[in-house]
C-alpha positions in Angstrom: -24.0 -54.2 -39.2 -24.7 -57.9 -39.0 -23.2 -60.7 -37.0 -20.5 -62.7 -38.8 -22.0 -66.0 -40.1 -19.6 -68.2 -38.0 -20.5 -66.1 -35.0 -24.2 -66.7 -35.7 -23.6 -70.4 -35.7 -21.7 -70.2 -32.4 -24.5 -68.3 -30.8 -27.1 -70.7 -32.2 -25.1 -73.6 -30.7 -25.0 -71.8 -27.3 -28.7 -71.5 -27.4 -29.2 -75.1 -28.5 -27.1 -76.5 -25.6 -28.6 -73.9 -23.2 -25.2 -72.6 -22.3 -25.6 -70.7 -18.9 -25.1 -67.0 -18.6 -22.4 -66.1 -16.1 -24.9 -63.9 -14.1 -27.0 -67.0 -13.5 -24.1 -68.8 -11.8 -22.1 -68.5 -8.6 -18.6 -67.0 -9.1 -17.0 -70.4 -8.8 -19.5 -72.0 -11.3 -18.8 -69.1 -13.7 -15.0 -69.7 -13.4 -15.6 -73.4 -14.3 -17.9 -72.5 -17.1 -15.4 -70.0 -18.6 -12.6 -72.6 -18.4 -14.7 -75.2 -20.2 -15.8 -72.7 -22.9 -12.2 -71.7 -23.6 -11.2 -75.4 -24.1 -14.2 -76.0 -26.4 -13.9 -72.8 -28.5 -10.2 -72.2 -28.9 -7.4 -73.7 -31.1 -4.8 -76.2 -30.1 -2.0 -74.6 -28.0 0.9 -73.7 -30.3 4.4 -74.6 -29.3 6.8 -71.8 -28.4 10.3 -71.6 -27.1 9.9 -71.5 -23.4 7.2 -71.2 -20.7 7.9 -70.7 -17.0 5.6 -70.1 -14.0 7.0 -67.5 -11.7 5.9 -65.8 -8.4 6.1 -62.1 -7.8 6.4 -61.3 -4.1 6.3 -58.3 -1.8 5.9 -58.1 2.0 4.6 -61.7 2.1 2.0 -61.3 -0.7 2.4 -63.4 -3.8 1.1 -62.9 -7.3 1.5 -65.8 -9.8 2.9 -65.0 -13.3 3.5 -67.0 -16.4 6.5 -66.1 -18.6 6.4 -66.9 -22.3 9.5 -66.6 -24.6 9.8 -67.2 -28.3 13.2 -68.8 -27.8 14.5 -71.4 -25.4 17.0 -69.4 -23.3 17.4 -66.1 -21.5 21.0 -66.0 -22.4 20.0 -65.2 -26.0 19.5 -61.5 -25.2 17.0 -59.1 -23.7 13.7 -59.2 -25.4 10.9 -56.7 -25.8 8.0 -57.7 -23.7 4.3 -57.3 -23.0 2.8 -57.6 -19.5 -0.6 -59.0 -20.0 -3.7 -59.1 -17.8 -6.5 -61.6 -18.6 -10.1 -60.7 -18.9 -13.1 -62.1 -17.1 -14.9 -59.2 -15.4 -12.4 -59.3 -12.4 -14.4 -62.3 -11.3 -13.4 -65.2 -13.7 -10.4 -66.1 -15.8 -6.9 -67.1 -15.0 -3.5 -68.0 -16.5 -5.0 -71.1 -18.2 -8.0 -69.4 -19.9 -5.6 -67.1 -21.8 -2.7 -69.4 -22.2 -3.3 -70.0 -25.9 -3.7 -66.3 -26.6 -0.5 -65.5 -24.8 1.4 -68.1 -26.9 -0.2 -66.7 -30.1 1.0 -63.2 -29.2 4.6 -64.5 -28.6 4.6 -66.3 -31.9 3.2 -63.4 -33.9 5.3 -60.7 -32.4 8.6 -62.3 -31.5 8.3 -60.6 -28.1 8.1 -62.1 -24.6 4.8 -62.0 -22.7 4.4 -62.1 -18.9 0.8 -62.9 -17.9 -0.4 -61.9 -14.4 -2.8 -63.9 -12.3 -4.4 -61.2 -10.1 -6.8 -61.8 -7.3 -10.5 -62.1 -8.3 -13.8 -60.7 -6.9 -15.9 -61.0 -5.0 -13.5 -62.7 -2.6 -11.1 -59.8 -3.2 -12.9 -56.6 -4.2 -11.6 -53.4 -5.8 -8.8 -52.3 -5.6 -7.2 -55.8 -4.9 -6.7 -56.5 -8.6 -5.1 -53.2 -9.1 -2.7 -53.7 -6.2 -1.7 -57.1 -7.6 -1.2 -55.5 -11.0 1.1 -52.8 -9.6 3.1 -55.4 -7.6 3.5 -57.6 -10.7 4.7 -54.7 -12.8 7.3 -53.5 -10.3 8.5 -57.1 -9.7 8.9 -57.8 -13.4 10.9 -54.6 -14.0 13.1 -55.2 -10.9 13.9 -58.7 -12.2 14.1 -57.9 -15.9 17.8 -58.5 -16.2 17.5 -62.0 -14.7 14.5 -62.7 -16.9 16.2 -61.5 -20.1 13.8 -58.6 -20.7 14.5 -55.2 -22.2 12.9 -52.6 -20.0 13.3 -49.9 -22.8 10.9 -52.0 -24.9 8.2 -52.7 -22.4 4.5 -52.8 -23.2 1.3 -53.5 -21.2 -2.0 -54.9 -22.3 -5.1 -57.0 -21.6 -8.5 -58.0 -22.8 -11.8 -56.8 -21.3 -11.3 -56.3 -17.5 -7.6 -57.0 -18.1 -7.6 -54.1 -20.6 -9.1 -52.0 -17.8 -6.2 -52.9 -15.5 -3.6 -52.2 -18.3 -5.1 -48.8 -19.0 -4.9 -47.8 -15.3 -1.3 -49.0 -15.2 -0.4 -46.7 -18.0 -1.9 -43.8 -16.1 0.1 -44.7 -13.0 3.2 -45.1 -15.1 2.8 -41.7 -16.7 2.4 -40.1 -13.3 5.7 -41.6 -12.2 4.2 -44.3 -9.9 5.3 -47.2 -12.1 8.1 -47.8 -14.6 7.6 -46.5 -18.1 5.9 -48.3 -21.0 6.3 -47.6 -24.7 3.1 -49.3 -25.9 -0.3 -50.4 -24.7 -2.6 -53.1 -26.2 -6.3 -53.0 -25.2 -8.7 -55.7 -26.5 -12.4 -54.7 -26.0 -11.5 -52.9 -22.8 -13.7 -51.9 -19.9 -13.1 -48.2 -19.4 -16.4 -46.9 -18.0 -18.1 -48.8 -15.1 -21.2 -46.5 -15.1 -22.8 -48.7 -17.8 -24.3 -45.6 -19.4 -23.2 -46.1 -23.0 -25.7 -46.9 -25.8 -23.9 -50.1 -26.7 -25.2 -51.7 -23.5 -28.5 -52.0 -25.5 -26.8 -54.4 -28.0 -29.1 -57.4 -28.5 -28.6 -60.8 -30.1 -29.7 -64.1 -28.7 -26.9 -66.2 -27.1 -24.4 -63.4 -26.5 -21.9 -64.6 -23.8 -21.6 -61.0 -22.4 -24.6 -58.8 -22.0 -25.5 -55.7 -20.0 -26.8 -58.0 -17.3 -23.5 -59.9 -17.3 -21.6 -56.6 -16.9 -23.8 -55.6 -14.1 -23.1 -58.9 -12.3 -19.3 -58.4 -12.8 -19.2 -54.8 -11.7 -21.4 -55.6 -8.7 -18.9 -58.2 -7.6 -15.9 -56.0 -8.3 -16.8 -52.7 -6.7 -17.6 -51.9 -3.1 -20.1 -49.1 -3.9 -21.6 -47.1 -6.8 -19.4 -44.2 -5.8 -16.4 -46.0 -7.2 -17.8 -46.2 -10.7 -16.4 -42.8 -11.6 -13.0 -43.3 -9.9 -10.5 -43.2 -12.7 -8.7 -46.2 -11.2 -11.9 -48.2 -11.9 -13.0 -46.3 -15.0 -10.0 -44.9 -16.8 -12.1 -42.9 -19.3 -12.7 -40.5 -16.4 -9.1 -39.7 -15.9 -8.6 -35.9 -16.0 -6.0 -36.1 -18.7 -4.7 -38.9 -21.1 -1.8 -36.8 -22.3 1.6 -38.5 -22.1 0.3 -42.0 -22.4 2.0 -44.6 -24.6 0.8 -45.3 -28.2 -2.3 -47.6 -28.1 -3.7 -50.4 -30.1 -7.3 -51.1 -29.4 -9.3 -54.1 -30.8 -13.1 -53.7 -30.7 -16.1 -56.0 -31.4 -19.3 -54.6 -32.9 -21.7 -56.9 -30.9 -20.3 -56.0 -27.5 -21.8 -53.9 -24.7 -18.3 -52.4 -24.3 -17.7 -51.2 -27.8 -18.8 -47.6 -27.1 -16.6 -47.1 -24.1 -13.6 -48.5 -26.0 -14.4 -46.0 -28.8 -14.7 -43.2 -26.3 -11.3 -44.1 -24.8 -9.7 -44.1 -28.2 -11.2 -40.7 -29.0 -9.9 -39.2 -25.7 -6.4 -40.7 -26.4 -6.4 -39.2 -29.9 -7.5 -35.8 -28.5 -4.6 -36.0 -26.1 -2.2 -36.5 -28.9 -1.6 -40.2 -28.3 -1.0 -42.3 -31.5 -3.9 -44.8 -31.7 -4.8 -47.7 -34.0 -8.3 -49.2 -33.7 -9.3 -52.4 -35.4 -13.1 -52.7 -35.3 -14.5 -56.2 -36.0 -18.1 -55.2 -36.6 -19.5 -58.7 -36.9 -17.8 -60.1 -33.8 -18.7 -60.5 -30.1 -17.0 -59.8 -26.8 -14.2 -62.4 -26.2 -13.9 -63.5 -29.8 -10.1 -63.5 -29.8 -10.1 -66.6 -27.6 -12.6 -68.5 -29.7 -10.4 -69.4 -32.6 -11.6 -72.9 -33.2 -15.2 -71.6 -33.7 -14.5 -68.2 -35.3 -11.9 -68.0 -38.1 -11.9 -64.2 -37.8 -10.2 -64.7 -34.5 -7.2 -66.2 -36.2 -6.9 -63.3 -38.6 -7.3 -60.8 -35.7 -4.6 -62.6 -33.7 -2.2 -62.5 -36.6 -2.7 -58.7 -36.9 -2.2 -58.3 -33.2 1.2 -60.1 -33.5 2.2 -57.7 -36.3 1.1 -54.6 -34.4 2.9 -55.7 -31.2 6.1 -56.3 -33.2 5.8 -52.8 -34.5 5.0 -51.3 -31.1 7.6 -53.1 -29.1 10.3 -54.9 -31.2 11.1 -52.4 -33.9 9.2 -49.3 -32.6 7.6 -48.6 -35.9 4.0 -48.1 -34.7 2.4 -45.0 -36.1 -1.3 -45.3 -35.2 -4.1 -44.9 -37.7 
């Protein structure tokens, strides 16, 4: 397995400009660095039908949302939809860093997307992000009629730490603690916070996410090491994955998280859950939001749109 040639150029450029590693920054500096990197590496925002900022509220606590539709009006009928949680190690990232990716998913799938801006660590440690995710999910379902969303065609997803939150939401949903989902989309998800997998030894100069980066993220997120094996932090440790919705997992070969994503896929399959895994062996963590620098990202995003359409819009998803 070798790095994609365009990825090699990107990493060489990162080394040349001495791009900082997140773990060498303060959380606020890291947030600013991620925002700048996304602007530099991603494509021009595509136009879609409608975008609206919303606020989910409960008992005086607010969670910001961004609602994306492929058409220009809710009166045109209830749409299948994906609730999406952005990545960033629970420390960085927001609605803006993943705005383009959400637009791309809408264009490719014909589905609506509702992105969730959960609280970040270390200001708000575990389980604050999970609590915000639960609040957002319940609010979206409660307001689905007003939003023009079809709750019988509801999916959930996220990338990296967002994939972690999405996976935990499906477990809560299966157990009757949240409304039901018919599909889940996990892009290079965090599923095991023990950092014990062999892929944490992946090495290539200039990688934006390394074992040290993940240690920094997890240290900010959790309150203690005891929480690493709590299934709400590490869903791979859930006692059972039976009864979960069909899953689409996107993986990158040069990613410390690739082994835990593979482990989660294996456990899902063993539990009888239909699973499709697209493994981009020459790619790095976060490549889906680097479309201007990495042509493979565009191809992957196109495939994601097709799979979401099959999983949500026409319910034709079969897995591998």
